[in-house]
Residue, then its C-alpha position, 0 to 999 in steps of 0.5 A: x754781545x750774547x757771550x758779554x751780557x752772560x759774564x756782566x751778568x755773572x760779575x755782578x751776581x758775584x758783585x752783589x752777594x759780596x757787598x751783601x755779605x759785607x754790609x749784612x749784619x752776622x747773625x749769632x745764631x743758626x735756628x735751622x742748624x741749632x748752633x751758634x755761628x762762627x764770629x769774625x776772628x780776631x786778628x793777631x800776628x801770631x795767629x796769621x803766623x800759624x795759619x789758625x786765623x785763616x781756618x778760623x776766616x774760612x769757618x766764618x765766611x761758611x757761617x756768614x755767607x748769605x743765603x746759607x739755609x737756601x744752598x744747604x735745601x738746594x743741596x738736600x733736594x739734590x740729594x733726594x729728588x735728583x739723585x733718589x737717596x732714600x735719605x739725606x745723611x741718615x735723615x728722612x720724611x715721610x708724611x710731614x714728618x721727619x726721622x732719623x734712620x736707626x736700625x741697628x741695634x747695639x748689644x753692648x750699648x744695651x749691656x752698658x745701659x743695664x750695668x747704670x741701672x743696675x749700679x744705681x739699685x745696689x748702691x743707692x736703693x733700699x726696701x722703702x724705695x718704690x722703683x719702676x722704669x718706664x722706655x720711651x720709644x722714639x717716633x720710628x716705632x709708630x712710623x709705618x714706611x715699609x721702605x726706610x729700616x728700623x730697630x727691632x724694638x720688642x727685641x730691645x724691649x724683651x731684653x730689658x724686661x729680662x736683664x732689670x729686676x724693677x716694675x715696667x710700665x709700659x708706654x707703648x701704647x700710649x703715644x702716636x707718630x702725631x705725638x711727637x715733633x715734626x721736626x724733633x725727636x721729641x714728645x709734645x708735652x701737650x699730648x702726654x695725657x695717656x702717658x700721665x694717665x699711666x704713670x699716675x695710675x701707677x705711682x698712685x699719684x692725685x692729679x688734677x690735670x687742668x692746664x692752660x697752654x701757652x705757644x711758641x710758634x717757631x721751634x725747628x728741632x734737632x731733625x730740622x738741623x739735619x735735613x734743611x728741606x723742613x720749611x714749616x716751624x713745630x708749634x711748640x706747647x707747654x702746659x701751666x697753672x697756678x701750682x707749677x707758677x709757684x714751683x721752685x726749680x733749682x739745679x747745681x750747675x745754676x744756683x739761683x732759683x729758676x722757673x719750670x719753663x725758662x721762656x729766654x731759652x725759647x729765641x735760643x739754640x734750642x728752644x726745647x730748653x724751655x723745659x726746665x732750662x734744658x740739660x743738666x746734672x741734677x734739677x730739683x722742682x719743690x712743690x710748696x703747695x703739696x698736699x702730701x710729702x711724697x718725694x720722686x727721683x726721676x733719672x732721665x734724658x731730655x724726655x724728663x725735662x717736659x713730662x716732670x712738671x705734668x707730676x708735680x702736682x703730685x709730690x712735694x718733690x721732684x729730683x731730676x737726675x741725668x747720669x750723662x753729665x754726673x757719675x751716679x757714684x757721686x750722687x749721695x753728696x746731694x741725695x739721701x735715698x730713703x722711702x722716695x719713688x723711683x722712676x727710669x726713664x728713658x728714650x730708645x735711641x739713649x739706651x741704643x746709644x748709652x756710653x755717654x750714661x755714667x756709672 
């Protein structure tokens, strides 16, 4: 009798799961995994005959399986708490912050990064340009866990300093681990006071820095998608004022005029895309209330999206260039280099994996 009860219970659970999978509506995106989920594949005779429909069906059932997030979390707990692995597929949690293990310096990548910067210098920059570079340490730089390995950051900084013929703006002492999102690699915009102060002092900007805060309470960053044990979302705060509200933003990929903060992105796959609508090859911010005619060309990665708005008050125009998405050899089609300020602002993960940058 006991065996029959167990068997009926097991069968009941299977039927319940199957029914739930059938009647519950399909989800379009997974916020925890930061990606679009596979939808029901279109049935055609050719797709059935060549086997492609079956492959799509398998991906669909995996993506739409009920309690998928719970099973991912359970698997992660087994790895770290039962098998006692130091990390879960390259990420780990320490003091409620999620970190990604990255301890090997890729010298070829450093060389490529230097070469990309030097190519831009040689091709475009003039004597009238005031050019600088700043390297953003990832949050591993500040974590004090002695168990997990991390990069020799000083070796990276020293090498770049020896190779780049530019004035360096040091940012390492302007940040701490708390200035980054717990579930993401990026820095928090509302925590950048010291960074902005360092930049404004060097670039000689007159910034009032008076803002109102807007808040989104359900931000799960890139590391949360890789570490399913993350249960608590980050609070994403973005700063605005009258100057930013009236700024005009455009980019070559989205020809329609946009705004500094694209609030529709908050509920999309990556809420961080609220800053300047996410990564694009070329983005221009124009400040109609500028008290000068100064311009800044900011060569950047995704960290620059949240920093640039905090510099808008000091310039009439800021042009953000992301050479991950456009070859630097094509820039003269859109930009005339004359007397602009130039800032190369890149994070350590990009420097150490720089082959995404195009010459």
